[in-house]
C-alpha positions as CSV (number, residue, x, y, z in Angstrom):
1,M,125.8,71.0,98.7
2,T,128.8,71.1,96.5
3,S,130.1,74.3,95.1
4,E,129.2,73.0,91.6
5,C,125.7,72.3,92.8
6,A,125.4,75.7,94.4
7,A,126.7,77.4,91.2
8,S,124.0,75.6,89.2
9,A,121.3,76.6,91.6
10,A,122.4,80.3,91.5
11,A,122.5,80.2,87.7
12,M,118.9,79.0,87.3
13,N,116.3,81.5,86.1
14,S,113.2,82.3,88.1
15,V,109.7,81.2,87.1
16,G,109.0,84.8,86.2
17,E,111.5,86.5,83.8
18,G,111.1,89.7,85.8
19,C,112.0,87.9,89.0
20,T,115.4,86.5,87.8
21,D,117.5,89.4,88.9
22,M,115.8,89.4,92.4
23,K,116.5,85.6,92.6
24,R,120.1,86.1,91.9
25,E,120.4,89.0,94.4
26,Y,118.8,86.8,97.1
27,D,120.8,83.8,96.2
28,Q,124.1,85.8,96.5
29,C,123.0,87.4,99.8
30,F,121.9,84.0,101.3
31,N,125.0,82.1,100.2
32,R,127.3,84.9,101.6
33,W,125.4,84.9,104.9
34,F,125.3,81.1,105.1
35,A,129.0,80.7,104.4
36,E,130.3,83.7,106.3
37,K,128.0,83.8,109.3
38,F,125.8,80.8,109.8
39,L,128.4,78.1,109.3
40,K,130.7,79.9,111.7
41,G,128.1,79.8,114.5
42,D,126.5,83.2,114.0
43,S,122.8,82.5,113.6
44,S,121.7,85.9,114.9
45,G,119.6,86.6,111.9
46,D,119.2,86.4,108.2
47,P,119.9,89.8,106.6
48,C,118.3,88.6,103.4
49,T,114.7,88.4,104.6
50,D,113.6,91.5,102.8
51,L,115.1,90.3,99.5
52,F,113.4,87.0,100.0
53,K,110.0,88.6,100.6
54,R,110.3,90.8,97.5
55,Y,111.4,87.8,95.4
56,Q,108.6,85.6,96.8
57,Q,106.0,88.3,95.9
58,C,107.3,88.5,92.4
59,V,107.2,84.7,92.0
60,Q,103.6,84.6,93.4
61,K,102.6,87.2,90.8
62,A,104.3,85.4,88.0
63,I,102.5,82.1,89.0
64,K,99.2,83.9,88.9
65,E,99.9,85.6,85.5
66,K,101.0,82.3,84.0
67,E,98.0,80.5,85.5
68,I,100.2,77.8,87.0
69,P,98.0,75.5,89.1
70,I,99.3,75.4,92.7
71,E,96.2,74.4,94.6
72,G,97.0,71.8,97.3
73,L,100.7,72.5,97.3
74,E,102.4,73.7,100.4
75,F,105.4,76.0,100.2
76,M,108.2,76.4,102.6
77,G,109.5,79.8,103.3
78,H,110.3,82.4,105.9
79,G,107.7,82.1,108.7
80,K,106.6,78.6,107.7
81,E,107.4,75.8,110.0
82,K,108.4,72.4,108.7
83,P,105.6,69.9,109.2
84,E,106.2,67.3,111.9
85,S,106.9,63.8,110.6
86,S,104.4,61.2,111.6
87,S,106.9,58.5,112.2
């Protein structure tokens, strides 16, 4: 991801207006951890997990409030494994 692309992603608002500040806080935490720890070989843990969980709960609440249909969609996130490819 280029720095321009990362800046665009960080500047995006969340699906729920009340979640945007949480999204930005999580994005900053994750980007800092990814650049300063993970890319340098330290994969000992993601310090942003609690921020992610709070943001995820906020988004789930906003989706319900806005009645956005999500039936049949699978979401990736902490604790979810990537499906195995059938190739």
